[in-house]
ChimeraX commands (.cxc) that place a marker at each C-alpha (Angstrom):
marker #1 position 51.11,54.33,-16.41 radius 0.5
marker #1 position 52.78,57.28,-18.05 radius 0.5
marker #1 position 52.48,59.26,-14.82 radius 0.5
marker #1 position 54.20,56.52,-12.81 radius 0.5
marker #1 position 57.00,56.32,-15.37 radius 0.5
marker #1 position 57.41,60.09,-15.35 radius 0.5
marker #1 position 57.54,60.08,-11.53 radius 0.5
marker #1 position 60.19,57.36,-11.50 radius 0.5
marker #1 position 62.23,59.23,-14.08 radius 0.5
marker #1 position 61.95,62.42,-12.03 radius 0.5
marker #1 position 63.15,60.59,-8.90 radius 0.5
marker #1 position 66.09,59.10,-10.80 radius 0.5
marker #1 position 66.98,62.53,-12.13 radius 0.5
marker #1 position 66.77,64.05,-8.64 radius 0.5
marker #1 position 68.96,61.23,-7.27 radius 0.5
marker #1 position 71.56,61.74,-9.98 radius 0.5
marker #1 position 71.54,65.49,-9.41 radius 0.5
marker #1 position 71.99,65.00,-5.66 radius 0.5
marker #1 position 74.85,62.55,-6.25 radius 0.5
marker #1 position 76.49,64.93,-8.69 radius 0.5
marker #1 position 76.19,67.82,-6.20 radius 0.5
marker #1 position 77.72,65.69,-3.45 radius 0.5
marker #1 position 80.62,64.68,-5.70 radius 0.5
marker #1 position 81.23,68.31,-6.59 radius 0.5
marker #1 position 81.29,69.25,-2.90 radius 0.5
marker #1 position 83.81,66.49,-2.12 radius 0.5
marker #1 position 85.94,67.48,-5.12 radius 0.5
marker #1 position 85.91,71.15,-4.09 radius 0.5
marker #1 position 87.03,70.24,-0.54 radius 0.5
marker #1 position 89.95,68.20,-1.85 radius 0.5
marker #1 position 90.78,70.97,-4.30 radius 0.5
marker #1 position 91.09,73.48,-1.45 radius 0.5
marker #1 position 93.26,71.01,0.46 radius 0.5
marker #1 position 95.46,70.19,-2.55 radius 0.5
marker #1 position 98.06,73.02,-2.23 radius 0.5
marker #1 position 98.68,72.34,1.47 radius 0.5
marker #1 position 98.72,68.58,0.84 radius 0.5
marker #1 position 101.30,68.93,-1.92 radius 0.5
marker #1 position 103.54,71.15,0.24 radius 0.5
marker #1 position 103.28,68.76,3.20 radius 0.5
marker #1 position 104.08,65.81,0.94 radius 0.5
marker #1 position 107.14,67.51,-0.52 radius 0.5
marker #1 position 108.37,68.67,2.88 radius 0.5
marker #1 position 107.79,65.36,4.69 radius 0.5
marker #1 position 108.08,62.67,2.03 radius 0.5
marker #1 position 111.71,63.26,1.06 radius 0.5
marker #1 position 113.21,63.35,4.59 radius 0.5
marker #1 position 111.20,60.31,5.72 radius 0.5
marker #1 position 111.93,58.40,2.53 radius 0.5
marker #1 position 115.64,59.24,2.70 radius 0.5
marker #1 position 115.80,58.17,6.36 radius 0.5
marker #1 position 114.16,54.85,5.50 radius 0.5
marker #1 position 116.59,54.37,2.59 radius 0.5
marker #1 position 119.65,55.18,4.72 radius 0.5
marker #1 position 118.44,52.81,7.45 radius 0.5
marker #1 position 118.86,49.91,5.00 radius 0.5
marker #1 position 122.21,51.13,3.68 radius 0.5
marker #1 position 125.84,51.54,4.63 radius 0.5
marker #1 position 126.61,55.23,4.99 radius 0.5
marker #1 position 130.02,56.49,3.90 radius 0.5
marker #1 position 131.21,59.56,5.80 radius 0.5
marker #1 position 133.83,60.41,3.18 radius 0.5
marker #1 position 131.28,60.83,0.39 radius 0.5
marker #1 position 128.38,61.46,2.77 radius 0.5
marker #1 position 126.06,59.13,0.92 radius 0.5
marker #1 position 124.92,55.54,0.78 radius 0.5
marker #1 position 127.47,53.13,-0.67 radius 0.5
marker #1 position 125.66,49.82,-0.43 radius 0.5
marker #1 position 122.57,47.93,0.62 radius 0.5
marker #1 position 122.91,46.08,3.94 radius 0.5
marker #1 position 119.31,45.00,4.51 radius 0.5
marker #1 position 118.31,44.63,8.14 radius 0.5
marker #1 position 121.85,44.90,9.56 radius 0.5
marker #1 position 121.34,48.40,10.95 radius 0.5
marker #1 position 118.08,47.36,12.60 radius 0.5
marker #1 position 119.79,44.32,14.15 radius 0.5
marker #1 position 122.49,46.63,15.54 radius 0.5
marker #1 position 119.80,48.89,17.01 radius 0.5
marker #1 position 117.99,45.94,18.58 radius 0.5
marker #1 position 121.23,44.95,20.30 radius 0.5
marker #1 position 121.93,48.50,21.53 radius 0.5
marker #1 position 121.23,48.58,25.27 radius 0.5
marker #1 position 121.41,52.38,25.40 radius 0.5
marker #1 position 118.65,52.66,22.78 radius 0.5
marker #1 position 116.32,50.51,24.87 radius 0.5
marker #1 position 117.29,52.52,27.94 radius 0.5
marker #1 position 116.40,55.76,26.14 radius 0.5
marker #1 position 113.01,54.30,25.21 radius 0.5
marker #1 position 112.43,53.42,28.86 radius 0.5
marker #1 position 113.40,56.95,29.93 radius 0.5
marker #1 position 111.01,58.39,27.35 radius 0.5
marker #1 position 108.20,56.10,28.54 radius 0.5
marker #1 position 108.75,57.18,32.17 radius 0.5
marker #1 position 108.71,60.84,31.15 radius 0.5
marker #1 position 105.49,60.41,29.13 radius 0.5
marker #1 position 103.79,58.32,31.82 radius 0.5
marker #1 position 104.20,61.12,34.39 radius 0.5
marker #1 position 104.26,64.32,32.34 radius 0.5
marker #1 position 101.12,63.79,30.24 radius 0.5
marker #1 position 98.67,62.93,33.08 radius 0.5
marker #1 position 100.03,65.74,35.28 radius 0.5
marker #1 position 99.69,68.28,32.47 radius 0.5
marker #1 position 96.17,67.12,31.59 radius 0.5
marker #1 position 94.97,67.20,35.22 radius 0.5
marker #1 position 96.58,70.57,35.97 radius 0.5
marker #1 position 95.49,72.10,32.65 radius 0.5
marker #1 position 91.82,71.17,32.95 radius 0.5
marker #1 position 91.80,71.89,36.69 radius 0.5
marker #1 position 93.21,75.38,36.20 radius 0.5
marker #1 position 90.81,75.98,33.30 radius 0.5
marker #1 position 87.87,74.99,35.48 radius 0.5
marker #1 position 89.03,77.39,38.21 radius 0.5
marker #1 position 89.63,80.39,35.97 radius 0.5
marker #1 position 86.35,79.77,34.16 radius 0.5
marker #1 position 84.50,80.85,37.31 radius 0.5
marker #1 position 83.75,84.51,37.97 radius 0.5
marker #1 position 86.36,86.01,40.32 radius 0.5
marker #1 position 88.43,89.15,40.38 radius 0.5
marker #1 position 91.78,89.00,38.61 radius 0.5
marker #1 position 91.15,85.94,36.45 radius 0.5
marker #1 position 91.95,87.94,33.30 radius 0.5
marker #1 position 95.43,88.72,34.64 radius 0.5
marker #1 position 95.99,85.05,35.52 radius 0.5
marker #1 position 94.96,84.02,31.98 radius 0.5
marker #1 position 97.46,86.47,30.52 radius 0.5
marker #1 position 100.28,85.28,32.81 radius 0.5
marker #1 position 99.60,81.65,31.90 radius 0.5
marker #1 position 100.61,82.32,28.31 radius 0.5
marker #1 position 104.17,83.37,29.24 radius 0.5
marker #1 position 105.71,79.86,29.50 radius 0.5
marker #1 position 104.32,78.96,26.07 radius 0.5
marker #1 position 106.08,81.82,24.28 radius 0.5
marker #1 position 109.49,80.99,25.76 radius 0.5
marker #1 position 111.63,78.94,23.39 radius 0.5
marker #1 position 112.29,75.41,24.71 radius 0.5
marker #1 position 116.07,75.87,24.67 radius 0.5
marker #1 position 115.75,79.16,26.54 radius 0.5
marker #1 position 113.36,77.59,29.05 radius 0.5
marker #1 position 115.76,74.70,29.65 radius 0.5
marker #1 position 118.69,77.08,30.10 radius 0.5
marker #1 position 116.78,79.31,32.53 radius 0.5
marker #1 position 115.73,76.35,34.65 radius 0.5
marker #1 position 119.28,75.01,34.59 radius 0.5
marker #1 position 120.50,78.31,36.09 radius 0.5
marker #1 position 117.67,78.40,38.64 radius 0.5
marker #1 position 118.48,74.86,39.80 radius 0.5
marker #1 position 122.26,75.24,39.87 radius 0.5
marker #1 position 123.48,73.53,43.08 radius 0.5
marker #1 position 125.86,76.41,43.94 radius 0.5
marker #1 position 124.44,79.61,42.49 radius 0.5
marker #1 position 120.81,78.75,41.71 radius 0.5
marker #1 position 117.95,80.78,43.12 radius 0.5
marker #1 position 116.05,77.63,44.10 radius 0.5
marker #1 position 118.75,76.35,46.43 radius 0.5
marker #1 position 119.22,79.86,47.83 radius 0.5
marker #1 position 115.55,79.95,48.85 radius 0.5
marker #1 position 115.81,76.42,50.25 radius 0.5
marker #1 position 118.82,77.55,52.29 radius 0.5
marker #1 position 116.83,80.46,53.74 radius 0.5
marker #1 position 114.37,77.90,55.09 radius 0.5
marker #1 position 117.20,76.08,56.85 radius 0.5
marker #1 position 117.53,73.10,54.52 radius 0.5
marker #1 position 120.58,71.73,52.73 radius 0.5
marker #1 position 121.02,72.53,49.00 radius 0.5
marker #1 position 119.53,69.96,46.63 radius 0.5
marker #1 position 121.52,68.65,43.66 radius 0.5
marker #1 position 118.57,68.75,41.29 radius 0.5
marker #1 position 120.49,67.89,38.12 radius 0.5
marker #1 position 123.10,65.59,39.67 radius 0.5
marker #1 position 120.74,62.99,41.11 radius 0.5
marker #1 position 119.24,60.62,38.48 radius 0.5
marker #1 position 115.78,60.53,40.07 radius 0.5
marker #1 position 115.65,64.27,40.76 radius 0.5
marker #1 position 116.91,65.01,37.24 radius 0.5
marker #1 position 113.93,63.16,35.74 radius 0.5
marker #1 position 111.59,64.91,38.19 radius 0.5
marker #1 position 113.14,68.22,37.16 radius 0.5
marker #1 position 112.63,67.48,33.46 radius 0.5
marker #1 position 108.98,66.61,34.09 radius 0.5
marker #1 position 108.51,69.81,36.13 radius 0.5
marker #1 position 110.06,71.97,33.40 radius 0.5
marker #1 position 107.93,70.36,30.69 radius 0.5
marker #1 position 104.81,70.68,32.85 radius 0.5
marker #1 position 105.58,74.35,33.52 radius 0.5
marker #1 position 105.85,75.02,29.81 radius 0.5
marker #1 position 102.97,72.97,28.40 radius 0.5
marker #1 position 100.26,73.08,31.08 radius 0.5
marker #1 position 99.16,76.56,29.82 radius 0.5
marker #1 position 98.61,75.04,26.37 radius 0.5
marker #1 position 96.26,72.44,27.85 radius 0.5
marker #1 position 94.60,75.15,29.94 radius 0.5
marker #1 position 93.86,77.30,26.90 radius 0.5
marker #1 position 92.25,74.41,25.02 radius 0.5
marker #1 position 90.30,73.37,28.11 radius 0.5
marker #1 position 89.11,76.96,28.66 radius 0.5
marker #1 position 87.86,77.16,25.10 radius 0.5
marker #1 position 86.07,73.84,25.58 radius 0.5
marker #1 position 84.45,74.98,28.82 radius 0.5
marker #1 position 83.27,78.24,27.26 radius 0.5
marker #1 position 81.67,76.25,24.42 radius 0.5
marker #1 position 79.59,74.08,26.77 radius 0.5
marker #1 position 75.84,74.78,26.68 radius 0.5
marker #1 position 74.85,77.11,29.51 radius 0.5
marker #1 position 71.24,75.92,29.69 radius 0.5
marker #1 position 72.31,72.48,30.97 radius 0.5
marker #1 position 74.17,74.03,33.91 radius 0.5
marker #1 position 71.30,76.45,34.59 radius 0.5
marker #1 position 68.92,73.50,34.76 radius 0.5
marker #1 position 71.31,71.79,37.20 radius 0.5
marker #1 position 71.35,74.94,39.35 radius 0.5
marker #1 position 67.56,74.92,39.46 radius 0.5
marker #1 position 67.65,71.27,40.57 radius 0.5
marker #1 position 70.04,72.22,43.39 radius 0.5
marker #1 position 73.19,70.52,42.09 radius 0.5
marker #1 position 76.45,71.63,43.69 radius 0.5
marker #1 position 79.69,72.43,41.86 radius 0.5
marker #1 position 81.13,68.91,42.12 radius 0.5
marker #1 position 77.97,67.27,40.79 radius 0.5
marker #1 position 77.83,69.70,37.88 radius 0.5
marker #1 position 81.47,69.01,37.04 radius 0.5
marker #1 position 81.35,65.22,37.38 radius 0.5
marker #1 position 77.91,64.55,35.88 radius 0.5
marker #1 position 77.64,67.30,33.28 radius 0.5
marker #1 position 80.91,69.07,32.53 radius 0.5
marker #1 position 83.23,66.06,32.37 radius 0.5
marker #1 position 81.08,63.93,30.00 radius 0.5
marker #1 position 80.63,66.91,27.69 radius 0.5
marker #1 position 84.38,67.57,27.76 radius 0.5
marker #1 position 85.41,64.01,26.79 radius 0.5
marker #1 position 85.95,64.87,23.08 radius 0.5
marker #1 position 88.03,67.92,24.06 radius 0.5
marker #1 position 90.06,65.90,26.57 radius 0.5
marker #1 position 90.70,63.15,24.01 radius 0.5
marker #1 position 91.76,65.60,21.29 radius 0.5
marker #1 position 94.01,67.50,23.71 radius 0.5
marker #1 position 95.66,64.27,24.87 radius 0.5
marker #1 position 96.44,63.24,21.29 radius 0.5
marker #1 position 97.87,66.67,20.42 radius 0.5
marker #1 position 99.92,66.82,23.61 radius 0.5
marker #1 position 101.13,63.24,23.11 radius 0.5
marker #1 position 102.44,64.12,19.65 radius 0.5
marker #1 position 104.28,67.10,21.13 radius 0.5
marker #1 position 105.66,65.26,24.15 radius 0.5
marker #1 position 107.01,62.32,22.18 radius 0.5
marker #1 position 109.25,64.80,20.32 radius 0.5
marker #1 position 110.97,65.94,23.54 radius 0.5
marker #1 position 114.50,66.96,22.62 radius 0.5
marker #1 position 115.58,70.60,22.88 radius 0.5
marker #1 position 114.46,71.19,26.45 radius 0.5
marker #1 position 116.21,68.02,27.64 radius 0.5
marker #1 position 119.33,69.04,25.73 radius 0.5
marker #1 position 119.44,72.48,27.33 radius 0.5
marker #1 position 118.40,71.52,30.87 radius 0.5
marker #1 position 120.13,68.18,31.54 radius 0.5
marker #1 position 121.92,67.16,28.33 radius 0.5
marker #1 position 120.63,63.64,28.99 radius 0.5
marker #1 position 122.41,63.36,32.33 radius 0.5
marker #1 position 123.40,62.43,34.85 radius 0.5
marker #1 position 124.51,59.34,32.97 radius 0.5
marker #1 position 121.52,58.39,30.83 radius 0.5
marker #1 position 118.90,59.31,33.45 radius 0.5
marker #1 position 117.17,61.87,31.20 radius 0.5
marker #1 position 118.51,60.72,27.85 radius 0.5
marker #1 position 115.20,60.58,25.97 radius 0.5
marker #1 position 115.14,58.69,22.69 radius 0.5
marker #1 position 115.29,61.75,20.42 radius 0.5
marker #1 position 118.32,63.04,22.30 radius 0.5
marker #1 position 120.01,59.65,21.96 radius 0.5
marker #1 position 119.29,59.55,18.21 radius 0.5
marker #1 position 120.79,63.03,17.88 radius 0.5
marker #1 position 123.86,61.88,19.81 radius 0.5
marker #1 position 124.31,58.82,17.59 radius 0.5
marker #1 position 123.88,60.79,14.37 radius 0.5
marker #1 position 125.72,64.05,14.97 radius 0.5
marker #1 position 128.21,63.18,17.68 radius 0.5
marker #1 position 129.07,59.54,17.01 radius 0.5
marker #1 position 128.35,59.93,13.25 radius 0.5
marker #1 position 126.42,56.64,13.08 radius 0.5
marker #1 position 123.94,57.97,10.56 radius 0.5
marker #1 position 122.65,54.63,9.30 radius 0.5
marker #1 position 121.94,53.28,12.78 radius 0.5
marker #1 position 120.38,56.61,13.81 radius 0.5
marker #1 position 118.11,56.45,10.75 radius 0.5
marker #1 position 117.03,52.95,11.75 radius 0.5
marker #1 position 116.23,54.23,15.24 radius 0.5
marker #1 position 114.23,57.08,13.71 radius 0.5
marker #1 position 112.17,54.69,11.60 radius 0.5
marker #1 position 111.47,52.47,14.62 radius 0.5
marker #1 position 110.40,55.43,16.76 radius 0.5
marker #1 position 108.26,56.83,13.93 radius 0.5
marker #1 position 106.51,53.50,13.39 radius 0.5
marker #1 position 105.88,53.10,17.12 radius 0.5
marker #1 position 104.55,56.65,17.38 radius 0.5
marker #1 position 102.16,56.08,14.48 radius 0.5
marker #1 position 100.84,52.85,16.02 radius 0.5
marker #1 position 100.35,54.41,19.48 radius 0.5
marker #1 position 98.74,57.53,17.97 radius 0.5
marker #1 position 96.27,55.39,16.02 radius 0.5
marker #1 position 95.53,53.56,19.27 radius 0.5
marker #1 position 94.88,56.85,21.06 radius 0.5
marker #1 position 92.62,58.03,18.23 radius 0.5
marker #1 position 90.70,54.74,18.33 radius 0.5
marker #1 position 90.35,54.98,22.11 radius 0.5
marker #1 position 89.19,58.60,21.94 radius 0.5
marker #1 position 86.58,57.67,19.31 radius 0.5
marker #1 position 85.29,54.88,21.56 radius 0.5
marker #1 position 85.03,57.32,24.49 radius 0.5
marker #1 position 83.10,59.79,22.35 radius 0.5
marker #1 position 80.72,57.01,21.24 radius 0.5
marker #1 position 80.13,55.95,24.86 radius 0.5
marker #1 position 79.16,59.49,25.76 radius 0.5
marker link #1:1,2 radius 0.2
marker link #1:2,3 radius 0.2
marker link #1:3,4 radius 0.2
marker link #1:4,5 radius 0.2
marker link #1:5,6 radius 0.2
marker link #1:6,7 radius 0.2
marker link #1:7,8 radius 0.2
marker link #1:8,9 radius 0.2
marker link #1:9,10 radius 0.2
marker link #1:10,11 radius 0.2
marker link #1:11,12 radius 0.2
marker link #1:12,13 radius 0.2
marker link #1:13,14 radius 0.2
marker link #1:14,15 radius 0.2
marker link #1:15,16 radius 0.2
marker link #1:16,17 radius 0.2
marker link #1:17,18 radius 0.2
marker link #1:18,19 radius 0.2
marker link #1:19,20 radius 0.2
marker link #1:20,21 radius 0.2
marker link #1:21,22 radius 0.2
marker link #1:22,23 radius 0.2
marker link #1:23,24 radius 0.2
marker link #1:24,25 radius 0.2
marker link #1:25,26 radius 0.2
marker link #1:26,27 radius 0.2
marker link #1:27,28 radius 0.2
marker link #1:28,29 radius 0.2
marker link #1:29,30 radius 0.2
marker link #1:30,31 radius 0.2
marker link #1:31,32 radius 0.2
marker link #1:32,33 radius 0.2
marker link #1:33,34 radius 0.2
marker link #1:34,35 radius 0.2
marker link #1:35,36 radius 0.2
marker link #1:36,37 radius 0.2
marker link #1:37,38 radius 0.2
marker link #1:38,39 radius 0.2
marker link #1:39,40 radius 0.2
marker link #1:40,41 radius 0.2
marker link #1:41,42 radius 0.2
marker link #1:42,43 radius 0.2
marker link #1:43,44 radius 0.2
marker link #1:44,45 radius 0.2
marker link #1:45,46 radius 0.2
marker link #1:46,47 radius 0.2
marker link #1:47,48 radius 0.2
marker link #1:48,49 radius 0.2
marker link #1:49,50 radius 0.2
marker link #1:50,51 radius 0.2
marker link #1:51,52 radius 0.2
marker link #1:52,53 radius 0.2
marker link #1:53,54 radius 0.2
marker link #1:54,55 radius 0.2
marker link #1:55,56 radius 0.2
marker link #1:56,57 radius 0.2
marker link #1:57,58 radius 0.2
marker link #1:58,59 radius 0.2
marker link #1:59,60 radius 0.2
marker link #1:60,61 radius 0.2
marker link #1:61,62 radius 0.2
marker link #1:62,63 radius 0.2
marker link #1:63,64 radius 0.2
marker link #1:64,65 radius 0.2
marker link #1:65,66 radius 0.2
marker link #1:66,67 radius 0.2
marker link #1:67,68 radius 0.2
marker link #1:68,69 radius 0.2
marker link #1:69,70 radius 0.2
marker link #1:70,71 radius 0.2
marker link #1:71,72 radius 0.2
marker link #1:72,73 radius 0.2
marker link #1:73,74 radius 0.2
marker link #1:74,75 radius 0.2
marker link #1:75,76 radius 0.2
marker link #1:76,77 radius 0.2
marker link #1:77,78 radius 0.2
marker link #1:78,79 radius 0.2
marker link #1:79,80 radius 0.2
marker link #1:80,81 radius 0.2
marker link #1:81,82 radius 0.2
marker link #1:82,83 radius 0.2
marker link #1:83,84 radius 0.2
marker link #1:84,85 radius 0.2
marker link #1:85,86 radius 0.2
marker link #1:86,87 radius 0.2
marker link #1:87,88 radius 0.2
marker link #1:88,89 radius 0.2
marker link #1:89,90 radius 0.2
marker link #1:90,91 radius 0.2
marker link #1:91,92 radius 0.2
marker link #1:92,93 radius 0.2
marker link #1:93,94 radius 0.2
marker link #1:94,95 radius 0.2
marker link #1:95,96 radius 0.2
marker link #1:96,97 radius 0.2
marker link #1:97,98 radius 0.2
marker link #1:98,99 radius 0.2
marker link #1:99,100 radius 0.2
marker link #1:100,101 radius 0.2
marker link #1:101,102 radius 0.2
marker link #1:102,103 radius 0.2
marker link #1:103,104 radius 0.2
marker link #1:104,105 radius 0.2
marker link #1:105,106 radius 0.2
marker link #1:106,107 radius 0.2
marker link #1:107,108 radius 0.2
marker link #1:108,109 radius 0.2
marker link #1:109,110 radius 0.2
marker link #1:110,111 radius 0.2
marker link #1:111,112 radius 0.2
marker link #1:112,113 radius 0.2
marker link #1:113,114 radius 0.2
marker link #1:114,115 radius 0.2
marker link #1:115,116 radius 0.2
marker link #1:116,117 radius 0.2
marker link #1:117,118 radius 0.2
marker link #1:118,119 radius 0.2
marker link #1:119,120 radius 0.2
marker link #1:120,121 radius 0.2
marker link #1:121,122 radius 0.2
marker link #1:122,123 radius 0.2
marker link #1:123,124 radius 0.2
marker link #1:124,125 radius 0.2
marker link #1:125,126 radius 0.2
marker link #1:126,127 radius 0.2
marker link #1:127,128 radius 0.2
marker link #1:128,129 radius 0.2
marker link #1:129,130 radius 0.2
marker link #1:130,131 radius 0.2
marker link #1:131,132 radius 0.2
marker link #1:132,133 radius 0.2
marker link #1:133,134 radius 0.2
marker link #1:134,135 radius 0.2
marker link #1:135,136 radius 0.2
marker link #1:136,137 radius 0.2
marker link #1:137,138 radius 0.2
marker link #1:138,139 radius 0.2
marker link #1:139,140 radius 0.2
marker link #1:140,141 radius 0.2
marker link #1:141,142 radius 0.2
marker link #1:142,143 radius 0.2
marker link #1:143,144 radius 0.2
marker link #1:144,145 radius 0.2
marker link #1:145,146 radius 0.2
marker link #1:146,147 radius 0.2
marker link #1:147,148 radius 0.2
marker link #1:148,149 radius 0.2
marker link #1:149,150 radius 0.2
marker link #1:150,151 radius 0.2
marker link #1:151,152 radius 0.2
marker link #1:152,153 radius 0.2
marker link #1:153,154 radius 0.2
marker link #1:154,155 radius 0.2
marker link #1:155,156 radius 0.2
marker link #1:156,157 radius 0.2
marker link #1:157,158 radius 0.2
marker link #1:158,159 radius 0.2
marker link #1:159,160 radius 0.2
marker link #1:160,161 radius 0.2
marker link #1:161,162 radius 0.2
marker link #1:162,163 radius 0.2
marker link #1:163,164 radius 0.2
marker link #1:164,165 radius 0.2
marker link #1:165,166 radius 0.2
marker link #1:166,167 radius 0.2
marker link #1:167,168 radius 0.2
marker link #1:168,169 radius 0.2
marker link #1:169,170 radius 0.2
marker link #1:170,171 radius 0.2
marker link #1:171,172 radius 0.2
marker link #1:172,173 radius 0.2
marker link #1:173,174 radius 0.2
marker link #1:174,175 radius 0.2
marker link #1:175,176 radius 0.2
marker link #1:176,177 radius 0.2
marker link #1:177,178 radius 0.2
marker link #1:178,179 radius 0.2
marker link #1:179,180 radius 0.2
marker link #1:180,181 radius 0.2
marker link #1:181,182 radius 0.2
marker link #1:182,183 radius 0.2
marker link #1:183,184 radius 0.2
marker link #1:184,185 radius 0.2
marker link #1:185,186 radius 0.2
marker link #1:186,187 radius 0.2
marker link #1:187,188 radius 0.2
marker link #1:188,189 radius 0.2
marker link #1:189,190 radius 0.2
marker link #1:190,191 radius 0.2
marker link #1:191,192 radius 0.2
marker link #1:192,193 radius 0.2
marker link #1:193,194 radius 0.2
marker link #1:194,195 radius 0.2
marker link #1:195,196 radius 0.2
marker link #1:196,197 radius 0.2
marker link #1:197,198 radius 0.2
marker link #1:198,199 radius 0.2
marker link #1:199,200 radius 0.2
marker link #1:200,201 radius 0.2
marker link #1:201,202 radius 0.2
marker link #1:202,203 radius 0.2
marker link #1:203,204 radius 0.2
marker link #1:204,205 radius 0.2
marker link #1:205,206 radius 0.2
marker link #1:206,207 radius 0.2
marker link #1:207,208 radius 0.2
marker link #1:208,209 radius 0.2
marker link #1:209,210 radius 0.2
marker link #1:210,211 radius 0.2
marker link #1:211,212 radius 0.2
marker link #1:212,213 radius 0.2
marker link #1:213,214 radius 0.2
marker link #1:214,215 radius 0.2
marker link #1:215,216 radius 0.2
marker link #1:216,217 radius 0.2
marker link #1:217,218 radius 0.2
marker link #1:218,219 radius 0.2
marker link #1:219,220 radius 0.2
marker link #1:220,221 radius 0.2
marker link #1:221,222 radius 0.2
marker link #1:222,223 radius 0.2
marker link #1:223,224 radius 0.2
marker link #1:224,225 radius 0.2
marker link #1:225,226 radius 0.2
marker link #1:226,227 radius 0.2
marker link #1:227,228 radius 0.2
marker link #1:228,229 radius 0.2
marker link #1:229,230 radius 0.2
marker link #1:230,231 radius 0.2
marker link #1:231,232 radius 0.2
marker link #1:232,233 radius 0.2
marker link #1:233,234 radius 0.2
marker link #1:234,235 radius 0.2
marker link #1:235,236 radius 0.2
marker link #1:236,237 radius 0.2
marker link #1:237,238 radius 0.2
marker link #1:238,239 radius 0.2
marker link #1:239,240 radius 0.2
marker link #1:240,241 radius 0.2
marker link #1:241,242 radius 0.2
marker link #1:242,243 radius 0.2
marker link #1:243,244 radius 0.2
marker link #1:244,245 radius 0.2
marker link #1:245,246 radius 0.2
marker link #1:246,247 radius 0.2
marker link #1:247,248 radius 0.2
marker link #1:248,249 radius 0.2
marker link #1:249,250 radius 0.2
marker link #1:250,251 radius 0.2
marker link #1:251,252 radius 0.2
marker link #1:252,253 radius 0.2
marker link #1:253,254 radius 0.2
marker link #1:254,255 radius 0.2
marker link #1:255,256 radius 0.2
marker link #1:256,257 radius 0.2
marker link #1:257,258 radius 0.2
marker link #1:258,259 radius 0.2
marker link #1:259,260 radius 0.2
marker link #1:260,261 radius 0.2
marker link #1:261,262 radius 0.2
marker link #1:262,263 radius 0.2
marker link #1:263,264 radius 0.2
marker link #1:264,265 radius 0.2
marker link #1:265,266 radius 0.2
marker link #1:266,267 radius 0.2
marker link #1:267,268 radius 0.2
marker link #1:268,269 radius 0.2
marker link #1:269,270 radius 0.2
marker link #1:270,271 radius 0.2
marker link #1:271,272 radius 0.2
marker link #1:272,273 radius 0.2
marker link #1:273,274 radius 0.2
marker link #1:274,275 radius 0.2
marker link #1:275,276 radius 0.2
marker link #1:276,277 radius 0.2
marker link #1:277,278 radius 0.2
marker link #1:278,279 radius 0.2
marker link #1:279,280 radius 0.2
marker link #1:280,281 radius 0.2
marker link #1:281,282 radius 0.2
marker link #1:282,283 radius 0.2
marker link #1:283,284 radius 0.2
marker link #1:284,285 radius 0.2
marker link #1:285,286 radius 0.2
marker link #1:286,287 radius 0.2
marker link #1:287,288 radius 0.2
marker link #1:288,289 radius 0.2
marker link #1:289,290 radius 0.2
marker link #1:290,291 radius 0.2
marker link #1:291,292 radius 0.2
marker link #1:292,293 radius 0.2
marker link #1:293,294 radius 0.2
marker link #1:294,295 radius 0.2
marker link #1:295,296 radius 0.2
marker link #1:296,297 radius 0.2
marker link #1:297,298 radius 0.2
marker link #1:298,299 radius 0.2
marker link #1:299,300 radius 0.2
marker link #1:300,301 radius 0.2
marker link #1:301,302 radius 0.2
marker link #1:302,303 radius 0.2
marker link #1:303,304 radius 0.2
marker link #1:304,305 radius 0.2
marker link #1:305,306 radius 0.2
marker link #1:306,307 radius 0.2
marker link #1:307,308 radius 0.2
marker link #1:308,309 radius 0.2
marker link #1:309,310 radius 0.2
marker link #1:310,311 radius 0.2
view
């Protein structure tokens, strides 16, 4: 009887020791994260909190501060603003085309340069160039290249015997141009992540497929793609968070024109705040966009988790 009691006591002691060790590990992780968490909170909490506060207030330009609580009035004004809804539609069109194109091109290029062929190291190095160019500089360079009178693009088109194209003066072509510029700049980012993911895939699985006589397409579709699903999902979320902040490149390349054809929501908020000086309404727009982005991001994360579970 004493032996059984001693064994039970020993098990309880081992369980308590294991629980205590686990708690210490969790506490140490949070302790390491604490400095960065505090800095992020201080950097992000005040601007977000102040924007939320201003969105419910009347903003006085003379004193440059809130002078009274107006409740939901600013949000009602935003809901009745046709240009705000138009900017959301423009942003949705841009995201609907830019993100899939960048994902397909990025992973496709990564799959190509992952194979053994001469010169792939040079191509990898050249792919990094668009990423290091500042967005404003990239937008300005493309604006000069696509100038209807003096641009290099129309000069080359003229050499082929075609009429010059007004890339930035046509609403449809202006949106296409913005998507092309963004794809040119961000596809290398997707390619780098995809390349890292491909290099991390287990080689023995592909070697076994080679022994079984599988061709390149079968290996990609049946082995590579399922293994890459977590990488694809994570890349999509990261790229989504970057794309939804589109502002500086649109400002430099098209300035939202012609008309409102490329006036993405962040550019419109900037225009309302710093050109029209409607700070309260702009803050309300910011809160709406932030809330929508959080909801859609959580949806993407949930969807990516489901895809990982299925695989």
